[in-house]
ZAMARGU-4260 file (C-alpha; in steps of 0.2 Angstrom, whole numbers, plus 5000, padded with zeros to 4 digits):
<rodrens>
0) 4925/5337/4898 | 4921/5320/4892 | 4933/5313/4905 | 4919/5316/4918 | 4912/5299/4912
5) 4928/5291/4916 | 4929/5298/4933 | 4911/5292/4936 | 4916/5274/4931 | 4931/5275/4942
10) 4921/5280/4958 | 4908/5267/4953 | 4922/5255/4954 | 4928/5261/4970 | 4910/5261/4977
15) 4908/5243/4972 | 4924/5238/4980 | 4918/5245/4997 | 4901/5237/4994 | 4909/5220/4990
20) 4919/5220/5006 | 4903/5215/5015 | 4906/5197/5021 | 4899/5183/5011 | 4898/5164/5014
25) 4915/5157/5013 | 4915/5139/5006 | 4928/5126/5002 | 4930/5112/4989 | 4941/5097/4990
30) 4944/5081/4981 | 4956/5069/4972 | 4962/5068/4954 | 4967/5051/4947 | 4972/5043/4930
35) 4959/5034/4921 | 4970/5020/4915 | 4977/5013/4931 | 4968/5024/4944 | 4985/5031/4951
40) 4985/5048/4960 | 4991/5063/4949 | 5002/5075/4957 | 5003/5093/4951 | 4986/5094/4942
45) 4980/5112/4940 | 4962/5115/4948 | 4957/5133/4943 | 4942/5144/4943 | 4944/5156/4928
50) 4930/5168/4934 | 4937/5169/4952 | 4955/5168/4948 | 4957/5155/4961 | 4965/5138/4960
55) 4977/5126/4967 | 4987/5110/4962 | 4986/5092/4968 | 4998/5085/4981 | 5008/5069/4980
60) 4993/5059/4984 | 4982/5068/4971 | 4972/5078/4984 | 4967/5096/4982 | 4959/5109/4994
65) 4953/5126/4990 | 4946/5138/5003 | 4938/5155/5004 | 4926/5152/4989 | 4909/5161/4986
70) 4892/5153/4986 | 4890/5154/4967 | 4889/5142/4952 | 4905/5144/4942 | 4916/5134/4930
75) 4931/5124/4936 | 4945/5119/4924 | 4956/5104/4928 | 4972/5103/4917 | 4987/5092/4917
80) 5001/5090/4903 | 4998/5075/4893 | 4980/5073/4898 | 4963/5080/4892 | 4957/5096/4900
85) 4941/5094/4910 | 4929/5110/4911 | 4913/5109/4920 | 4901/5120/4930 | 4900/5117/4949
90) 4888/5124/4961 | 4899/5129/4976 | 4884/5131/4988 | 4879/5112/4987 | 4896/5104/4982
95) 4910/5102/4994 | 4919/5087/4987 | 4923/5084/4969 | 4934/5070/4962 | 4941/5070/4944
100) 4947/5056/4933 | 4959/5062/4919 | 4961/5053/4902 | 4977/5054/4892 | 4977/5066/4878
105) 4975/5060/4860 | 4967/5068/4845 | 4952/5073/4854 | 4949/5092/4855 | 4952/5098/4873
110) 4937/5107/4882 | 4946/5124/4884 | 4937/5137/4894 | 4936/5154/4884 | 4934/5169/4895
115) 4932/5183/4881 | 4913/5180/4879 | 4898/5180/4890 | 4906/5174/4906 | 4915/5158/4903
120) 4911/5145/4889 | 4918/5129/4882 | 4926/5132/4866 | 4915/5119/4856 | 4899/5127/4863
125) 4903/5144/4857 | 4896/5149/4840 | 4911/5160/4835 | 4926/5152/4828 | 4940/5152/4841
130) 4958/5147/4842 | 4967/5143/4858 | 4986/5143/4861 | 4991/5136/4877 | 5006/5141/4888
135) 5015/5125/4884 | 5013/5128/4866 | 5020/5145/4867 | 5035/5139/4877 | 5039/5127/4863
140) 5039/5140/4849 | 5054/5150/4843 | 5049/5168/4839 | 5055/5185/4839 | 5039/5193/4846
145) 5022/5188/4853 | 5013/5190/4836 | 5026/5179/4828 | 5023/5166/4841 | 5004/5164/4836
150) 5005/5167/4817 | 5005/5149/4813 | 4987/5147/4820 | 4974/5144/4807 | 4967/5160/4799
155) 4981/5170/4808 | 4994/5180/4798 | 5006/5194/4802 | 5011/5210/4793 | 5030/5212/4797
160) 5043/5225/4795 | 5058/5215/4799 | 5059/5203/4814 | 5055/5215/4828 | 5038/5222/4822
165) 5023/5211/4818 | 5005/5216/4817 | 4991/5203/4818 | 4980/5199/4804 | 4964/5188/4806
170) 4956/5181/4790 | 4964/5195/4779 | 4959/5209/4790 | 4972/5219/4801 | 4977/5235/4808
175) 4963/5243/4819 | 4951/5230/4814 | 4959/5218/4826 | 4957/5222/4845 | 4971/5216/4856
180) 4967/5214/4874 | 4980/5212/4888 | 4978/5214/4907 | 4959/5215/4904 | 4960/5231/4893
185) 4962/5235/4875 | 4981/5238/4870 | 4982/5255/4863 | 4997/5261/4854 | 5001/5267/4837
190) 4993/5252/4829 | 4987/5261/4813 | 5005/5261/4806 | 5013/5247/4796 | 5029/5247/4806
195) 5020/5249/4823 | 5020/5233/4833 | 5011/5226/4848 | 5020/5232/4864 | 5018/5217/4875
200) 5032/5206/4883 | 5029/5188/4877 | 5035/5181/4894 | 5020/5189/4902 | 5008/5179/4891
205) 5001/5163/4898 | 4989/5158/4885 | 4980/5166/4870 | 4962/5166/4864 | 4959/5171/4846
210) 4941/5176/4842 | 4938/5177/4823 | 4925/5189/4816 | 4915/5203/4824 | 4905/5192/4836
215) 4914/5198/4851 | 4904/5213/4857 | 4913/5217/4874 | 4929/5225/4867 | 4923/5240/4856
220) 4918/5243/4838 | 4935/5240/4831 | 4934/5221/4833 | 4928/5219/4815 | 4941/5206/4811
225) 4941/5198/4829 | 4949/5199/4846 | 4966/5193/4852 | 4965/5190/4871 | 4982/5188/4879
230) 4980/5181/4896 | 4992/5183/4910 | 4998/5169/4922 | 4984/5162/4934 | 4985/5168/4952
235) 4995/5155/4962 | 4986/5144/4975 | 4986/5151/4993 | 5002/5149/5002 | 5013/5146/4987
240) 5027/5156/4980 | 5035/5153/4964 | 5051/5160/4955 | 5054/5157/4936 | 5070/5159/4926
245) 5069/5158/4907 | 5082/5161/4894 | 5083/5158/4875 | 5096/5160/4861 | 5093/5160/4842
250) 5108/5158/4830 | 5102/5168/4814 | 5101/5185/4822 | 5110/5181/4838 | 5094/5184/4848
255) 5097/5182/4867 | 5084/5185/4880 | 5081/5181/4898 | 5066/5183/4910 | 5065/5183/4929
260) 5048/5181/4938 | 5043/5180/4956 | 5025/5177/4961 | 5015/5172/4976 | 4999/5171/4986
265) 4999/5174/5005 | 4982/5174/5014 | 4974/5181/4998 | 4987/5195/4995 | 4994/5191/4978
270) 5008/5197/4968 | 5017/5193/4951 | 5033/5203/4946 | 5043/5200/4930 | 5059/5208/4922
275) 5063/5203/4904 | 5077/5208/4892 | 5080/5204/4874 | 5092/5209/4861 | 5096/5204/4843
280) 5108/5210/4829 | 5103/5210/4811 | 5095/5194/4804 | 5102/5186/4788 | 5097/5176/4773
285) 5105/5168/4757 | 5101/5183/4745 | 5103/5198/4756 | 5117/5193/4769 | 5115/5203/4784
290) 5100/5215/4783 | 5106/5231/4789 | 5094/5240/4801 | 5084/5224/4807 | 5092/5222/4824
295) 5082/5227/4840 | 5083/5228/4859 | 5068/5225/4870 | 5066/5228/4889 | 5050/5225/4900
300) 5045/5226/4918 | 5028/5221/4924 | 5020/5219/4941 | 5004/5213/4948 | 4998/5215/4966
305) 4981/5214/4974 | 4968/5204/4984 | 4959/5188/4981 | 4945/5185/4993 | 4928/5176/4994
310) 4920/5193/4988 | 4930/5192/4972 | 4947/5201/4968 | 4955/5218/4965 | 4971/5217/4955
315) 4982/5232/4950 | 4994/5228/4935 | 5009/5240/4931 | 5018/5238/4914 | 5034/5246/4907
320) 5039/5241/4889 | 5054/5248/4879 | 5058/5243/4861 | 5072/5250/4851 | 5070/5243/4833
325) 5081/5248/4818 | 5073/5254/4802 | 5077/5244/4787 | 5077/5256/4772 | 5084/5244/4760
330) 5096/5256/4750 | 5109/5247/4740 | 5127/5250/4734 | 5126/5251/4715 | 5142/5241/4712
335) 5140/5227/4725 | 5122/5227/4729 | 5125/5227/4748 | 5116/5238/4760 | 5121/5255/4763
340) 5122/5264/4780 | 5123/5282/4784 | 5140/5289/4790 | 5149/5305/4794 | 5164/5310/4784
345) 5173/5326/4787 | 5158/5332/4796 | 5146/5329/4782 | 5133/5315/4780 | 5138/5302/4768
350) 5135/5283/4764 | 5146/5268/4766 | 5143/5249/4763 | 5137/5240/4778 | 5149/5226/4784
355) 5147/5209/4792 | 5154/5218/4808 | 5139/5229/4807 | 5128/5214/4805 | 5134/5207/4821
360) 5133/5223/4831 | 5120/5224/4845 | 5121/5243/4845 | 5106/5252/4837 | 5109/5257/4819
365) 5104/5274/4810 | 5089/5276/4807 | 5080/5268/4822 | 5065/5270/4833 | 5063/5272/4852
370) 5046/5265/4858 | 5040/5266/4876 | 5023/5260/4882 | 5017/5263/4900 | 5002/5254/4907
375) 4992/5254/4923 | 4976/5243/4924 | 4965/5241/4940 | 4955/5225/4937 | 4941/5222/4949
380) 4928/5208/4950 | 4915/5208/4964 | 4903/5194/4968 | 4886/5202/4971 | 4874/5188/4976
385) 4876/5175/4963 | 4881/5188/4950 | 4897/5198/4948 | 4902/5215/4944 | 4918/5218/4934
390) 4925/5236/4934 | 4941/5240/4925 | 4950/5257/4924 | 4966/5258/4914 | 4979/5271/4909
395) 4991/5269/4894 | 5005/5281/4888 | 5013/5276/4871 | 5029/5286/4865 | 5036/5283/4848
400) 5051/5292/4842 | 5061/5291/4826 | 5079/5295/4824 | 5086/5297/4807 | 5099/5311/4806
405) 5117/5304/4807 | 5124/5321/4811 | 5112/5323/4827 | 5109/5305/4831 | 5101/5309/4848
410) 5088/5321/4841 | 5071/5314/4836 | 5062/5319/4820 | 5044/5311/4823 | 5038/5310/4841
415) 5021/5303/4844 | 5014/5304/4862 | 4997/5295/4865 | 4988/5295/4881 | 4973/5283/4883
420) 4961/5280/4897 | 4951/5264/4896 | 4935/5261/4906 | 4925/5245/4907 | 4910/5242/4918
425) 4900/5226/4916 | 4888/5215/4926 | 4885/5196/4924 | 4868/5192/4930 | 4864/5176/4940
430) 4858/5162/4928 | 4839/5165/4926 | 4828/5151/4919 | 4844/5144/4910 | 4848/5161/4903
435) 4865/5169/4905 | 4865/5188/4903 | 4879/5201/4903 | 4877/5220/4901 | 4890/5234/4902
440) 4897/5250/4895 | 4915/5253/4890 | 4926/5264/4879 | 4941/5275/4880 | 4947/5293/4879
445) 4963/5297/4869 | 4974/5312/4867 | 4988/5312/4854 | 5002/5325/4854 | 5016/5329/4841
450) 5032/5333/4850 | 5044/5331/4836 | 5051/5342/4822 | 5043/5331/4808 | 5024/5327/4806
455) 5014/5312/4799 | 4997/5314/4808 | 4989/5328/4817 | 4987/5330/4836 | 4970/5324/4840
460) 4957/5320/4854 | 4946/5305/4853 | 4932/5299/4864 | 4921/5284/4862 | 4908/5274/4872
465) 4899/5258/4869 | 4885/5249/4878 | 4881/5231/4875 | 4870/5217/4880 | 4875/5198/4878
470) 4864/5183/4882 | 4866/5164/4880 | 4855/5149/4884 | 4859/5130/4884 | 4845/5118/4878
475) 4853/5102/4881 | 4863/5098/4865 | 4860/5115/4858 | 4868/5132/4864 | 4861/5149/4858
480) 4870/5165/4861 | 4869/5183/4854 | 4870/5201/4858 | 4870/5219/4852 | 4881/5234/4854
485) 4879/5253/4850 | 4895/5263/4848 | 4898/5282/4847 | 4915/5289/4843 | 4920/5308/4841
490) 4937/5312/4834 | 4944/5330/4834 | 4959/5334/4824 | 4969/5350/4828 | 4975/5361/4813
495) 4994/5363/4811 | 5003/5377/4801 | 5022/5377/4797 | 5033/5391/4791 | 5047/5389/4778
500) 5058/5381/4791 | 5045/5367/4794 | 5042/5374/4811 | 5024/5376/4819 | 5018/5394/4818
505) 5001/5403/4821 | 4989/5402/4806 | 4991/5420/4803 | 5010/5421/4803 | 5019/5426/4788
510) 5022/5412/4776 | 5012/5400/4786 | 5007/5385/4776 | 4993/5372/4782 | 5000/5355/4786
515) 4985/5348/4794 | 4967/5355/4793 | 4957/5355/4809 | 4941/5345/4808 | 4929/5335/4819
520) 4920/5319/4814 | 4907/5309/4823 | 4904/5291/4820 | 4891/5279/4827 | 4886/5261/4823
525) 4878/5245/4828 | 4886/5229/4830 | 4878/5212/4834 | 4878/5193/4833 | 4867/5178/4834
530) 4874/5161/4834 | 4870/5143/4838 | 4880/5127/4842 | 4873/5109/4841 | 4881/5093/4848
535) 4875/5079/4838 | 4884/5067/4849 | 4900/5066/4859 | 4910/5066/4843 | 4901/5078/4831
540) 4896/5096/4833 | 4892/5111/4822 | 4891/5130/4823 | 4882/5144/4814 | 4884/5162/4818
545) 4878/5178/4810 | 4886/5195/4815 | 4887/5213/4810 | 4903/5224/4813 | 4907/5242/4814
550) 4923/5252/4813 | 4927/5270/4813 | 4942/5276/4802 | 4957/5280/4812 | 4967/5296/4812
555) 4980/5290/4800 | 4967/5285/4787 | 4958/5302/4790 | 4972/5315/4791 | 4990/5308/4788
560) 5001/5319/4777 | 5020/5315/4778 | 5034/5303/4776 | 5031/5286/4784 | 5049/5281/4787
565) 5046/5263/4791 | 5035/5260/4776 | 5047/5269/4764 | 5032/5280/4758 | 5024/5297/4758
570) 5006/5294/4765 | 4990/5305/4763 | 4974/5303/4772 | 4956/5306/4767 | 4945/5316/4779
575) 4929/5311/4769 | 4930/5293/4773 | 4915/5284/4780 | 4914/5271/4794 | 4916/5253/4789
580) 4901/5241/4791 | 4901/5223/4789 | 4890/5207/4789 | 4898/5190/4792 | 4891/5173/4792
585) 4902/5159/4800 | 4898/5140/4799 | 4908/5126/4806 | 4908/5107/4809 | 4919/5096/4820
590) 4922/5078/4824 | 4933/5072/4838 | 4937/5054/4843 | 4952/5045/4851 | 4961/5043/4835
595) 4955/5057/4824 | 4950/5076/4825 | 4943/5086/4811 | 4938/5105/4811 | 4931/5114/4796
600) 4926/5133/4798 | 4920/5143/4783 | 4915/5162/4782 | 4908/5175/4771 | 4911/5193/4775
605) 4903/5209/4766 | 4911/5225/4770 | 4904/5242/4765 | 4917/5257/4764 | 4932/5246/4766
610) 4947/5257/4769 | 4964/5254/4761 | 4979/5263/4754 | 4985/5263/4736 | 5000/5270/4726
615) 4997/5286/4717 | 5004/5289/4699 | 5007/5304/4689 | 4999/5308/4672 | 5012/5297/4663
620) 5009/5282/4674 | 5025/5284/4684 | 5026/5283/4703 | 5021/5300/4710 | 5036/5305/4721
625) 5033/5317/4736 | 5049/5322/4745 | 5058/5308/4736 | 5046/5294/4742 | 5032/5285/4733
630) 5015/5292/4737 | 5000/5283/4744 | 4983/5288/4749 | 4968/5280/4758 | 4952/5277/4748
635) 4938/5265/4751 | 4927/5253/4742 | 4915/5239/4745 | 4922/5222/4748 | 4918/5204/4749
640) 4929/5192/4758 | 4927/5173/4758 | 4937/5159/4766 | 4940/5147/4780 | 4951/5135/4789
645) 4952/5117/4790 | 4962/5106/4802 | 4964/5087/4804 | 4974/5078/4818 | 4977/5060/4815
650) 4982/5049/4829 | 4985/5032/4821 | 4995/5024/4836 | 4999/5029/4853 | 5010/5044/4855
655) 5010/5048/4836 | 5001/5064/4830 | 5000/5070/4812 | 4992/5087/4812 | 4987/5097/4797
660) 4979/5114/4795 | 4975/5125/4780 | 4969/5143/4779 | 4962/5152/4764 | 4956/5170/4761
665) 4949/5177/4745 | 4946/5196/4746 | 4938/5206/4732 | 4933/5224/4729 | 4916/5224/4721
670) 4912/5231/4704 | 4930/5234/4700 | 4942/5230/4685 | 4955/5216/4686 | 4969/5228/4692
675) 4959/5234/4707 | 4948/5219/4709 | 4958/5211/4724 | 4961/5220/4740 | 4979/5223/4745
680) 4988/5214/4759 | 4978/5198/4758 | 4988/5183/4765 | 4992/5169/4753 | 4984/5152/4756
685) 4994/5143/4770 | 4995/5126/4776 | 5005/5117/4790 | 5008/5099/4792 | 5017/5093/4808
690) 5022/5075/4812 | 5025/5074/4831 | 5030/5059/4841 | 5029/5059/4860 | 5045/5049/4866
695) 5042/5049/4884 | 5026/5051/4894 | 5025/5052/4913 | 5043/5048/4915 | 5052/5050/4932
700) 5067/5059/4925 | 5061/5065/4908 | 5043/5069/4905 | 5033/5076/4890 | 5047/5072/4879
705) 5043/5074/4860 | 5051/5077/4843 | 5042/5085/4828 | 5045/5089/4810 | 5035/5102/4801
710) 5031/5108/4784 | 5025/5126/4781 | 5019/5129/4764 | 5013/5146/4757 | 5005/5145/4740
715) 5008/5158/4726 | 4998/5174/4729 | 4993/5182/4713 | 4976/5189/4718 | 4984/5206/4721
720) 4979/5224/4720 | 4991/5227/4704 | 4984/5245/4700 | 4998/5258/4701 | 5010/5244/4706
725) 5003/5244/4723 | 5007/5225/4725 | 5017/5212/4716 | 5014/5193/4714 | 5023/5183/4728
730) 5029/5165/4723 | 5025/5150/4733 | 5038/5143/4745 | 5039/5129/4758 | 5049/5129/4774
735) 5055/5114/4784 | 5055/5116/4803 | 5059/5104/4817 | 5058/5104/4836 | 5062/5094/4852
740) 5057/5097/4869 | 5057/5089/4887 | 5053/5092/4905 | 5066/5087/4918 | 5058/5079/4933
745) 5062/5076/4952 | 5051/5068/4964 | 5036/5071/4953 | 5039/5090/4950 | 5046/5099/4934
750) 5063/5106/4938 | 5067/5112/4921 | 5060/5113/4903 | 5072/5112/4888 | 5067/5116/4870
755) 5077/5115/4853 | 5070/5122/4837 | 5076/5123/4819 | 5067/5134/4808 | 5069/5135/4789
760) 5081/5120/4789 | 5084/5121/4770 | 5089/5140/4772 | 5076/5144/4759 | 5076/5162/4753
765) 5058/5169/4752 | 5047/5184/4754 | 5031/5183/4764 | 5017/5192/4755 | 5013/5202/4770
770) 5031/5208/4773 | 5033/5227/4771 | 5051/5224/4766 | 5046/5215/4750 | 5044/5233/4743
775) 5061/5240/4747 | 5072/5245/4733 | 5079/5233/4719 | 5096/5226/4721 | 5105/5233/4706
780) 5117/5218/4705 | 5104/5203/4706 | 5089/5212/4700 | 5079/5206/4715 | 5066/5218/4722
785) 5065/5221/4741 | 5072/5212/4756 | 5070/5193/4760 | 5064/5185/4776 | 5075/5177/4789
790) 5085/5162/4784 | 5090/5146/4793 | 5088/5148/4812 | 5092/5137/4827 | 5085/5141/4844
795) 5087/5134/4862 | 5076/5139/4876 | 5078/5134/4895 | 5065/5137/4908 | 5068/5134/4927
800) 5053/5135/4939 | 5056/5136/4958 | 5041/5133/4969 | 5041/5137/4988 | 5027/5135/5001
</rodrens>
């Protein structure tokens, strides 16, 4: 049984915990933080050690004091709203007092510490292209889910099925090519499907690190497109307790959500608990009115408790997530063009026109889904000498049910149940001769079961393991880093036979028909990267990185055979698919000064055996229908992807920022004709221009008060996979957005934060190129195909923190 390897990792983790209990030298660090302009003390500044998960805040005189620290060299991060972040290495064995002077923020790029690489590294000294989204930025955004909240980042897009389900896309690559990390482990659900989102409560996310490309080797072979690392709240300073109440309302879909949080740190015993609840009725736009089936309900409970000591930390995180999204089928009434809903008339299933009352209802429509995600993650980090051992064991259970029969609304059709055990053991060596070295092994075991009466993918077992080595070295102005990883994955699919009543039977039963063949596939591959950064001066820097990626095909690509309700299609797999392999080159250059910041990042990616689905037609060129649905099948080909991101932030006068970003991806299938030349689901070229003015800085009553106006423009996407009518051209569109935010202060502390947002102010009717609803049925009255995205939406958000000592 391959789970024996997981058991070994678990006991190694426990053994390391006992070993780490050996007393180590306990040190402390104190100092003062002041403002550069007038030398005044700054109250409420965060002093934090990311590797140790320890920190504190300055008092009303700008002083800080942290105890129970190990005798190691580590990175300290000093951050304060409205000021530039400081990040530097500190040797705690020789340093007991350290003062900081903070500069006010301007257009200069902040020195953010990135944790998803070899130890911790400054963002401009990492060869890989990286985006960072702070907690304050997340607070100020109006979104319906966590992927929607980060989709405006350069190079980031989302595949959507309505407003509740979003899947991340990095530089034109999505699905299992993006690894999502939360609570220190890979988030594993049903991410192979178009209508399967990321089961994470947005309120639990403190900040986001987005690594673009396959250069991150610590999270498995599937990180061909990159890694999205959702980071949780920092551990509170010792002796502090904090409660937090947050609530939000959005007008377009009546979205209402609230979240309650309570965290603390008493003598190194830490905890952080949260309850969140969110509901929304159907959204609306100018062309479709209320989009029947687009409402949803979301509930989540999470909790962390553990120990933080001088030997390191051991934290257990428990998560429960429940999402009930409707399924938008897009069927229309022939006479009015309005959406149809299933109803029961005289005991028989029938259809009726959906009304505005249905649009305002928070009750789940028919059809709908029930999605449950349970997670437990034991995250340990032990200081051993001047190195540290990180040991993580996690268990996840994902349940996804589809309800579609109006006559038996409580009986599910599809029911996937996925069990995943994650394991991760890595050791960071003490710095030797300037070299930093990390080595480790990680992977997962999965078991998926079909427990419903309908079937899309077979039951399967999966086990993978990967071993990696990462190294980095600083040569004054130059930083060099690289690594290599080997992965092996085995995937076993179980055969399934059905009788005439579509019920599972033995293969030898009378009338048994094969639904899924049984098979086993083995995949293995090598990933690697080598990169360099060079600091020409304090203002200029450049990056270059070469990387190789590997991804094994998922179970849907290999073996699906059934109706995929949320995507409105019949889907067929291909068991002969080979693993994807890629080579990517990244180059970037940046300039940063007190009035101007510029970043340019370009990439070229060559992928062998790129896997995608295409529509199948019959001999006459018409859509091939299976059980009344258009039929799609997975195939592969060689691909070339080029593109990049550019950003410029102009700071002409104090408090005024003019920020601009532009993203472009060109995805081509090699050696193909015009209709099959371009890869499907490539995001359109996208630009965002934001003019922001800080009305008040460092006020006694109002603080960090700003107003902003934003233009989001998506260019026409006519580079499409037009063969078999798989894709259609998407016109260009421009959205106008606005925002206002402020903190309310009392005696130097934030007592509340208030945000107002206005998205799509002109109420533009548009379809994003990556919206799955774009391919719903045609409106017989207007002739428009598909469902449009959300119209004008106003939002208000209030956050009230309560701090106790």
